[in-house]
N, C-alpha and C positions, 0 to 999 in steps of 0.2 A: 548593488541593491542594498539599501538600508535595513535594519531589522523591522522598521515601522512598516516599508513597504512590503517586506516579507509577509507579516501578519496581516496586512490589509488583503494582498492577494490571497492568502491562504484563506482568509474570511470570505472572499467573493467565490472561491472554489467550493468551500464547504456549503455555502449556501446554494450553489448551482448543483452541487451532488445531491443535496438533501431534496431538492425540488425533483430533479430528474429521477433519482433512483428510489426514493421513497414515496413521494407524493405522486409522481407520474408514473411509477411502475416500470420505469426502463430497466433493462439490465445493466449491470456495472461494466464500464469500458475498461479493458486490461490491454489493448492493442496500444504501443505507443504514440502510433501516427494518430489513431482517432482520439486518444486521450489527450494530446497535444492540441487538436483541433478543439476538444471540448474546453481545455484550459482557456485557449483563445478566445473562444465565445464568452466565457466568463470572465474576460479581463484579467486573466492569470497567466498569460503566456510567459511573462518575465521570471515567474517563479519556476516554471518548468526548466527553462534554459538557465537559470542559475543553479539549480540542483544538479541538472546535467553536466554543466561545465566544471562543477565542484568535484564530481567524481570521474570525470574523464580526461584523456591526455591524447595529444596527437600522436603518441608512440603507441596508442592501443591498436589492436588488430580490429577488422571489421566485424568479427564475431564479438569481441569484448564491447565494442561501441554499441552493438545491438543489445548486449545484455546490460550496459549501463542505461540504455533507454528504458528497459523493462524495469531495473532497478529504481529509476527516477519515478514511475508511475507508481511502484509499491511504496515509496518514501513519502510521496504526496497523498495517498491513501491512509498511511499511518499518522502523517501531520494532520490530517482533516478529521481523523475518526478515532485515532489511538485511545484518546480519553473519553469520547462520547459514548453514553449508554443508550443515548435516544436515537441514535442513527449510526449505524456502522455495518456498511455493506460486507466488511470482511466478516464479521462475526455471522452474519446470515450465510455466506458461502461455507462457512467452517461449519456451521449447524447442518446445512445440506450434506456435507460430506460425511459427517459424523452419522446421521441419518442413515445415509446410503450404505455405509460400511458396517451398520448396526451397532456403533459404537455409543459410549457415553463419555462425558467429560472425566468421570471418575476411572474409566478404563483408559483413557489417554495418561491421566495423572499417574496411574499405578504404573504404566509403562515407563514413563518418566522416570519415576523414583526407582524402579528396578534398573534402568539403564545408567542412572547416575550412581547408584551403589555399585554396580559391576564395574563402573569406571574408576571409581575410588578404590576398589580392590585391585584393579589392573596396575594402578599407579604406584602402590606401595611394593 
């Protein structure tokens, strides 16, 4: 798969995701089998297989192969929406999680800073 093909198929997938998840109000798809079918319907099944084959090996166990399928879904979401402020289903899910836990972004940032400072103290 060439870089142009990769870019084109990610573009197809991004348009399909925007239509389905934002315009039509469908829930995001996280199951690898359903997501692969979604990619196939969006003419982007090659990109799914390309990424999966890049992170998988015949030597991997069944559990590792299932994990790699899930990782492929995550990577494709990141490629499609990682830089998009207009349409990012992952940001919406994160927002729901924060609201459910009664947390704010500042609270999460504070926890990260505290953990990083503790880690730096442990390394010295």
